[in-house]
PDB file with SEQRES, HELIX, SHEET and CRYST1 records, atoms N, CA, C and O in Angstrom:
SEQRES   1 A   54  MET ALA GLU VAL PRO ASP ASP ILE GLU LYS LEU LEU SER          
SEQRES   2 A   54  ASP VAL ARG LYS THR ILE CYS ASP ASN LYS GLN PHE ILE          
SEQRES   3 A   54  GLU LYS LEU THR ASP ASP ALA VAL GLU ILE ASP ARG GLY          
SEQRES   4 A   54  ASP GLU ARG ASP SER ALA LEU PRO GLU GLU GLY PHE GLU          
SEQRES   5 A   54  GLU LEU                                                      
HELIX    1 AA1 GLU A    3  SER A   44  1                                  42    
HELIX    2 AA2 GLU A   48  GLY A   50  5                                   3    
CRYST1    1.000    1.000    1.000  90.00  90.00  90.00 P 1           1          
ATOM      1  N   MET A   1      26.751  13.860  14.865  1.00  0.00           N  
ATOM      2  CA  MET A   1      25.765  12.812  15.034  1.00  0.00           C  
ATOM      3  C   MET A   1      24.401  13.391  15.400  1.00  0.00           C  
ATOM      4  O   MET A   1      23.379  12.726  15.226  1.00  0.00           O  
ATOM      5  N   ALA A   2      24.378  14.617  15.903  1.00  0.00           N  
ATOM      6  CA  ALA A   2      23.116  15.238  16.286  1.00  0.00           C  
ATOM      7  C   ALA A   2      22.273  15.582  15.061  1.00  0.00           C  
ATOM      8  O   ALA A   2      21.069  15.808  15.176  1.00  0.00           O  
ATOM      9  N   GLU A   3      22.907  15.621  13.886  1.00  0.00           N  
ATOM     10  CA  GLU A   3      22.176  15.953  12.665  1.00  0.00           C  
ATOM     11  C   GLU A   3      21.222  14.835  12.242  1.00  0.00           C  
ATOM     12  O   GLU A   3      20.174  15.109  11.658  1.00  0.00           O  
ATOM     13  N   VAL A   4      21.568  13.605  12.523  1.00  0.00           N  
ATOM     14  CA  VAL A   4      20.763  12.466  12.084  1.00  0.00           C  
ATOM     15  C   VAL A   4      19.352  12.526  12.681  1.00  0.00           C  
ATOM     16  O   VAL A   4      18.381  12.415  11.933  1.00  0.00           O  
ATOM     17  N   PRO A   5      19.204  12.698  13.999  1.00  0.00           N  
ATOM     18  CA  PRO A   5      17.835  12.801  14.532  1.00  0.00           C  
ATOM     19  C   PRO A   5      17.064  13.988  13.957  1.00  0.00           C  
ATOM     20  O   PRO A   5      15.860  13.893  13.717  1.00  0.00           O  
ATOM     21  N   ASP A   6      17.759  15.109  13.738  1.00  0.00           N  
ATOM     22  CA  ASP A   6      17.089  16.275  13.156  1.00  0.00           C  
ATOM     23  C   ASP A   6      16.624  15.977  11.742  1.00  0.00           C  
ATOM     24  O   ASP A   6      15.527  16.372  11.348  1.00  0.00           O  
ATOM     25  N   ASP A   7      17.458  15.279  10.975  1.00  0.00           N  
ATOM     26  CA  ASP A   7      17.087  14.910   9.605  1.00  0.00           C  
ATOM     27  C   ASP A   7      15.901  13.949   9.600  1.00  0.00           C  
ATOM     28  O   ASP A   7      15.004  14.058   8.764  1.00  0.00           O  
ATOM     29  N   ILE A   8      15.908  13.015  10.536  1.00  0.00           N  
ATOM     30  CA  ILE A   8      14.797  12.061  10.628  1.00  0.00           C  
ATOM     31  C   ILE A   8      13.512  12.777  11.010  1.00  0.00           C  
ATOM     32  O   ILE A   8      12.455  12.494  10.446  1.00  0.00           O  
ATOM     33  N   GLU A   9      13.589  13.691  11.952  1.00  0.00           N  
ATOM     34  CA  GLU A   9      12.411  14.459  12.357  1.00  0.00           C  
ATOM     35  C   GLU A   9      11.878  15.294  11.195  1.00  0.00           C  
ATOM     36  O   GLU A   9      10.665  15.384  11.002  1.00  0.00           O  
ATOM     37  N   LYS A  10      12.769  15.900  10.425  1.00  0.00           N  
ATOM     38  CA  LYS A  10      12.350  16.697   9.267  1.00  0.00           C  
ATOM     39  C   LYS A  10      11.685  15.797   8.219  1.00  0.00           C  
ATOM     40  O   LYS A  10      10.661  16.151   7.635  1.00  0.00           O  
ATOM     41  N   LEU A  11      12.284  14.642   7.997  1.00  0.00           N  
ATOM     42  CA  LEU A  11      11.721  13.697   7.036  1.00  0.00           C  
ATOM     43  C   LEU A  11      10.336  13.228   7.487  1.00  0.00           C  
ATOM     44  O   LEU A  11       9.407  13.174   6.682  1.00  0.00           O  
ATOM     45  N   LEU A  12      10.199  12.891   8.759  1.00  0.00           N  
ATOM     46  CA  LEU A  12       8.900  12.476   9.286  1.00  0.00           C  
ATOM     47  C   LEU A  12       7.869  13.588   9.160  1.00  0.00           C  
ATOM     48  O   LEU A  12       6.709  13.335   8.832  1.00  0.00           O  
ATOM     49  N   SER A  13       8.291  14.806   9.421  1.00  0.00           N  
ATOM     50  CA  SER A  13       7.386  15.947   9.293  1.00  0.00           C  
ATOM     51  C   SER A  13       6.920  16.110   7.845  1.00  0.00           C  
ATOM     52  O   SER A  13       5.742  16.347   7.582  1.00  0.00           O  
ATOM     53  N   ASP A  14       7.867  15.977   6.912  1.00  0.00           N  
ATOM     54  CA  ASP A  14       7.511  16.082   5.482  1.00  0.00           C  
ATOM     55  C   ASP A  14       6.563  14.967   5.058  1.00  0.00           C  
ATOM     56  O   ASP A  14       5.623  15.204   4.301  1.00  0.00           O  
ATOM     57  N   VAL A  15       6.806  13.758   5.541  1.00  0.00           N  
ATOM     58  CA  VAL A  15       5.945  12.621   5.198  1.00  0.00           C  
ATOM     59  C   VAL A  15       4.546  12.838   5.754  1.00  0.00           C  
ATOM     60  O   VAL A  15       3.562  12.588   5.059  1.00  0.00           O  
ATOM     61  N   ARG A  16       4.441  13.299   6.995  1.00  0.00           N  
ATOM     62  CA  ARG A  16       3.125  13.551   7.589  1.00  0.00           C  
ATOM     63  C   ARG A  16       2.364  14.631   6.822  1.00  0.00           C  
ATOM     64  O   ARG A  16       1.155  14.522   6.622  1.00  0.00           O  
ATOM     65  N   LYS A  17       3.080  15.676   6.393  1.00  0.00           N  
ATOM     66  CA  LYS A  17       2.439  16.742   5.622  1.00  0.00           C  
ATOM     67  C   LYS A  17       1.947  16.204   4.283  1.00  0.00           C  
ATOM     68  O   LYS A  17       0.845  16.538   3.848  1.00  0.00           O  
ATOM     69  N   THR A  18       2.752  15.379   3.632  1.00  0.00           N  
ATOM     70  CA  THR A  18       2.365  14.795   2.355  1.00  0.00           C  
ATOM     71  C   THR A  18       1.135  13.902   2.522  1.00  0.00           C  
ATOM     72  O   THR A  18       0.218  13.946   1.702  1.00  0.00           O  
ATOM     73  N   ILE A  19       1.117  13.103   3.569  1.00  0.00           N  
ATOM     74  CA  ILE A  19      -0.030  12.232   3.840  1.00  0.00           C  
ATOM     75  C   ILE A  19      -1.277  13.071   4.065  1.00  0.00           C  
ATOM     76  O   ILE A  19      -2.344  12.753   3.540  1.00  0.00           O  
ATOM     77  N   CYS A  20      -1.151  14.134   4.836  1.00  0.00           N  
ATOM     78  CA  CYS A  20      -2.286  15.015   5.114  1.00  0.00           C  
ATOM     79  C   CYS A  20      -2.786  15.670   3.821  1.00  0.00           C  
ATOM     80  O   CYS A  20      -3.991  15.731   3.577  1.00  0.00           O  
ATOM     81  N   ASP A  21      -1.855  16.156   2.999  1.00  0.00           N  
ATOM     82  CA  ASP A  21      -2.234  16.776   1.723  1.00  0.00           C  
ATOM     83  C   ASP A  21      -2.934  15.772   0.820  1.00  0.00           C  
ATOM     84  O   ASP A  21      -3.937  16.101   0.185  1.00  0.00           O  
ATOM     85  N   ASN A  22      -2.415  14.551   0.757  1.00  0.00           N  
ATOM     86  CA  ASN A  22      -3.029  13.513  -0.076  1.00  0.00           C  
ATOM     87  C   ASN A  22      -4.423  13.150   0.427  1.00  0.00           C  
ATOM     88  O   ASN A  22      -5.336  12.921  -0.366  1.00  0.00           O  
ATOM     89  N   LYS A  23      -4.578  13.100   1.736  1.00  0.00           N  
ATOM     90  CA  LYS A  23      -5.890  12.779   2.320  1.00  0.00           C  
ATOM     91  C   LYS A  23      -6.912  13.852   1.935  1.00  0.00           C  
ATOM     92  O   LYS A  23      -8.038  13.534   1.552  1.00  0.00           O  
ATOM     93  N   GLN A  24      -6.514  15.122   2.040  1.00  0.00           N  
ATOM     94  CA  GLN A  24      -7.418  16.204   1.670  1.00  0.00           C  
ATOM     95  C   GLN A  24      -7.767  16.147   0.185  1.00  0.00           C  
ATOM     96  O   GLN A  24      -8.913  16.388  -0.195  1.00  0.00           O  
ATOM     97  N   PHE A  25      -6.785  15.829  -0.649  1.00  0.00           N  
ATOM     98  CA  PHE A  25      -7.009  15.726  -2.087  1.00  0.00           C  
ATOM     99  C   PHE A  25      -7.994  14.602  -2.408  1.00  0.00           C  
ATOM    100  O   PHE A  25      -8.902  14.781  -3.220  1.00  0.00           O  
ATOM    101  N   ILE A  26      -7.814  13.454  -1.775  1.00  0.00           N  
ATOM    102  CA  ILE A  26      -8.708  12.316  -2.014  1.00  0.00           C  
ATOM    103  C   ILE A  26     -10.115  12.622  -1.514  1.00  0.00           C  
ATOM    104  O   ILE A  26     -11.094  12.261  -2.168  1.00  0.00           O  
ATOM    105  N   GLU A  27     -10.229  13.282  -0.366  1.00  0.00           N  
ATOM    106  CA  GLU A  27     -11.554  13.647   0.144  1.00  0.00           C  
ATOM    107  C   GLU A  27     -12.259  14.597  -0.821  1.00  0.00           C  
ATOM    108  O   GLU A  27     -13.464  14.472  -1.041  1.00  0.00           O  
ATOM    109  N   LYS A  28     -11.529  15.533  -1.392  1.00  0.00           N  
ATOM    110  CA  LYS A  28     -12.125  16.465  -2.356  1.00  0.00           C  
ATOM    111  C   LYS A  28     -12.578  15.714  -3.602  1.00  0.00           C  
ATOM    112  O   LYS A  28     -13.670  15.964  -4.112  1.00  0.00           O  
ATOM    113  N   LEU A  29     -11.752  14.800  -4.095  1.00  0.00           N  
ATOM    114  CA  LEU A  29     -12.137  14.000  -5.256  1.00  0.00           C  
ATOM    115  C   LEU A  29     -13.392  13.177  -4.968  1.00  0.00           C  
ATOM    116  O   LEU A  29     -14.281  13.066  -5.812  1.00  0.00           O  
ATOM    117  N   THR A  30     -13.451  12.608  -3.777  1.00  0.00           N  
ATOM    118  CA  THR A  30     -14.608  11.803  -3.392  1.00  0.00           C  
ATOM    119  C   THR A  30     -15.854  12.670  -3.325  1.00  0.00           C  
ATOM    120  O   THR A  30     -16.915  12.271  -3.807  1.00  0.00           O  
ATOM    121  N   ASP A  31     -15.736  13.848  -2.733  1.00  0.00           N  
ATOM    122  CA  ASP A  31     -16.881  14.759  -2.652  1.00  0.00           C  
ATOM    123  C   ASP A  31     -17.358  15.162  -4.050  1.00  0.00           C  
ATOM    124  O   ASP A  31     -18.560  15.208  -4.314  1.00  0.00           O  
ATOM    125  N   ASP A  32     -16.404  15.453  -4.942  1.00  0.00           N  
ATOM    126  CA  ASP A  32     -16.766  15.823  -6.309  1.00  0.00           C  
ATOM    127  C   ASP A  32     -17.452  14.665  -7.024  1.00  0.00           C  
ATOM    128  O   ASP A  32     -18.413  14.880  -7.762  1.00  0.00           O  
ATOM    129  N   ALA A  33     -16.974  13.452  -6.818  1.00  0.00           N  
ATOM    130  CA  ALA A  33     -17.570  12.279  -7.463  1.00  0.00           C  
ATOM    131  C   ALA A  33     -18.987  12.051  -6.956  1.00  0.00           C  
ATOM    132  O   ALA A  33     -19.869  11.685  -7.733  1.00  0.00           O  
ATOM    133  N   VAL A  34     -19.214  12.259  -5.680  1.00  0.00           N  
ATOM    134  CA  VAL A  34     -20.554  12.093  -5.116  1.00  0.00           C  
ATOM    135  C   VAL A  34     -21.499  13.130  -5.711  1.00  0.00           C  
ATOM    136  O   VAL A  34     -22.648  12.817  -6.022  1.00  0.00           O  
ATOM    137  N   GLU A  35     -21.020  14.367  -5.870  1.00  0.00           N  
ATOM    138  CA  GLU A  35     -21.859  15.414  -6.466  1.00  0.00           C  
ATOM    139  C   GLU A  35     -22.217  15.071  -7.902  1.00  0.00           C  
ATOM    140  O   GLU A  35     -23.351  15.295  -8.327  1.00  0.00           O  
ATOM    141  N   ILE A  36     -21.268  14.532  -8.653  1.00  0.00           N  
ATOM    142  CA  ILE A  36     -21.536  14.147 -10.041  1.00  0.00           C  
ATOM    143  C   ILE A  36     -22.555  13.022 -10.082  1.00  0.00           C  
ATOM    144  O   ILE A  36     -23.468  13.044 -10.908  1.00  0.00           O  
ATOM    145  N   ASP A  37     -22.410  12.024  -9.188  1.00  0.00           N  
ATOM    146  CA  ASP A  37     -23.362  10.920  -9.140  1.00  0.00           C  
ATOM    147  C   ASP A  37     -24.763  11.420  -8.812  1.00  0.00           C  
ATOM    148  O   ASP A  37     -25.741  10.957  -9.399  1.00  0.00           O  
ATOM    149  N   ARG A  38     -24.863  12.343  -7.895  1.00  0.00           N  
ATOM    150  CA  ARG A  38     -26.176  12.888  -7.541  1.00  0.00           C  
ATOM    151  C   ARG A  38     -26.785  13.631  -8.728  1.00  0.00           C  
ATOM    152  O   ARG A  38     -27.996  13.575  -8.942  1.00  0.00           O  
ATOM    153  N   GLY A  39     -25.956  14.319  -9.492  1.00  0.00           N  
ATOM    154  CA  GLY A  39     -26.426  15.024 -10.677  1.00  0.00           C  
ATOM    155  C   GLY A  39     -26.969  14.048 -11.708  1.00  0.00           C  
ATOM    156  O   GLY A  39     -27.981  14.331 -12.349  1.00  0.00           O  
ATOM    157  N   ASP A  40     -26.318  12.906 -11.879  1.00  0.00           N  
ATOM    158  CA  ASP A  40     -26.782  11.893 -12.810  1.00  0.00           C  
ATOM    159  C   ASP A  40     -28.122  11.320 -12.373  1.00  0.00           C  
ATOM    160  O   ASP A  40     -28.979  11.040 -13.211  1.00  0.00           O  
ATOM    161  N   GLU A  41     -28.311  11.145 -11.073  1.00  0.00           N  
ATOM    162  CA  GLU A  41     -29.580  10.607 -10.571  1.00  0.00           C  
ATOM    163  C   GLU A  41     -30.719  11.577 -10.853  1.00  0.00           C  
ATOM    164  O   GLU A  41     -31.825  11.157 -11.195  1.00  0.00           O  
ATOM    165  N   ARG A  42     -30.456  12.864 -10.712  1.00  0.00           N  
ATOM    166  CA  ARG A  42     -31.498  13.854 -10.981  1.00  0.00           C  
ATOM    167  C   ARG A  42     -31.879  13.843 -12.453  1.00  0.00           C  
ATOM    168  O   ARG A  42     -33.057  13.955 -12.791  1.00  0.00           O  
ATOM    169  N   ASP A  43     -30.893  13.710 -13.327  1.00  0.00           N  
ATOM    170  CA  ASP A  43     -31.160  13.695 -14.759  1.00  0.00           C  
ATOM    171  C   ASP A  43     -31.942  12.453 -15.165  1.00  0.00           C  
ATOM    172  O   ASP A  43     -32.796  12.524 -16.049  1.00  0.00           O  
ATOM    173  N   SER A  44     -31.666  11.331 -14.540  1.00  0.00           N  
ATOM    174  CA  SER A  44     -32.333  10.091 -14.920  1.00  0.00           C  
ATOM    175  C   SER A  44     -33.727   9.979 -14.307  1.00  0.00           C  
ATOM    176  O   SER A  44     -34.481   9.071 -14.654  1.00  0.00           O  
ATOM    177  N   ALA A  45     -34.070  10.870 -13.420  1.00  0.00           N  
ATOM    178  CA  ALA A  45     -35.364  10.807 -12.750  1.00  0.00           C  
ATOM    179  C   ALA A  45     -36.422  11.641 -13.481  1.00  0.00           C  
ATOM    180  O   ALA A  45     -37.413  12.042 -12.871  1.00  0.00           O  
ATOM    181  N   LEU A  46     -36.228  11.904 -14.758  1.00  0.00           N  
ATOM    182  CA  LEU A  46     -37.208  12.666 -15.515  1.00  0.00           C  
ATOM    183  C   LEU A  46     -38.476  11.841 -15.651  1.00  0.00           C  
ATOM    184  O   LEU A  46     -38.408  10.624 -15.822  1.00  0.00           O  
ATOM    185  N   PRO A  47     -39.618  12.480 -15.579  1.00  0.00           N  
ATOM    186  CA  PRO A  47     -40.868  11.740 -15.725  1.00  0.00           C  
ATOM    187  C   PRO A  47     -40.994  11.211 -17.151  1.00  0.00           C  
ATOM    188  O   PRO A  47     -40.597  11.871 -18.111  1.00  0.00           O  
ATOM    189  N   GLU A  48     -41.543  10.036 -17.267  1.00  0.00           N  
ATOM    190  CA  GLU A  48     -41.686   9.417 -18.577  1.00  0.00           C  
ATOM    191  C   GLU A  48     -42.919   9.932 -19.321  1.00  0.00           C  
ATOM    192  O   GLU A  48     -43.150   9.554 -20.470  1.00  0.00           O  
ATOM    193  N   GLU A  49     -43.695  10.774 -18.686  1.00  0.00           N  
ATOM    194  CA  GLU A  49     -44.907  11.301 -19.313  1.00  0.00           C  
ATOM    195  C   GLU A  49     -44.590  12.143 -20.556  1.00  0.00           C  
ATOM    196  O   GLU A  49     -45.401  12.223 -21.478  1.00  0.00           O  
ATOM    197  N   GLY A  50     -43.443  12.749 -20.575  1.00  0.00           N  
ATOM    198  CA  GLY A  50     -43.059  13.621 -21.678  1.00  0.00           C  
ATOM    199  C   GLY A  50     -42.671  12.861 -22.934  1.00  0.00           C  
ATOM    200  O   GLY A  50     -42.496  13.463 -23.993  1.00  0.00           O  
ATOM    201  N   PHE A  51     -42.536  11.540 -22.828  1.00  0.00           N  
ATOM    202  CA  PHE A  51     -42.130  10.754 -23.952  1.00  0.00           C  
ATOM    203  C   PHE A  51     -43.342  10.129 -24.637  1.00  0.00           C  
ATOM    204  O   PHE A  51     -44.284   9.679 -23.985  1.00  0.00           O  
ATOM    205  N   GLU A  52     -43.295  10.113 -25.921  1.00  0.00           N  
ATOM    206  CA  GLU A  52     -44.403   9.573 -26.704  1.00  0.00           C  
ATOM    207  C   GLU A  52     -44.028   8.178 -27.186  1.00  0.00           C  
ATOM    208  O   GLU A  52     -42.937   7.962 -27.712  1.00  0.00           O  
ATOM    209  N   GLU A  53     -44.940   7.243 -27.000  1.00  0.00           N  
ATOM    210  CA  GLU A  53     -44.696   5.888 -27.465  1.00  0.00           C  
ATOM    211  C   GLU A  53     -44.876   5.831 -28.978  1.00  0.00           C  
ATOM    212  O   GLU A  53     -45.793   6.437 -29.533  1.00  0.00           O  
ATOM    213  N   LEU A  54     -44.004   5.107 -29.618  1.00  0.00           N  
ATOM    214  CA  LEU A  54     -44.081   4.975 -31.081  1.00  0.00           C  
ATOM    215  C   LEU A  54     -44.826   3.736 -31.483  1.00  0.00           C  
ATOM    216  O   LEU A  54     -44.985   3.470 -32.675  1.00  0.00           O  
TER     217      LEU A  54                                                      
END                                                                             
């Protein structure tokens, strides 16, 4: 019967590690998405002086 608490503790430990890994993965994705958005803003901020009206 002593195995059951040990198994539960191991399972809880694995779940916590998975949650932590997923959190880090999502934070990295969010950081990458923010960098891409900032890159798009820089590209769209080109001065219109370089364009010739037709």
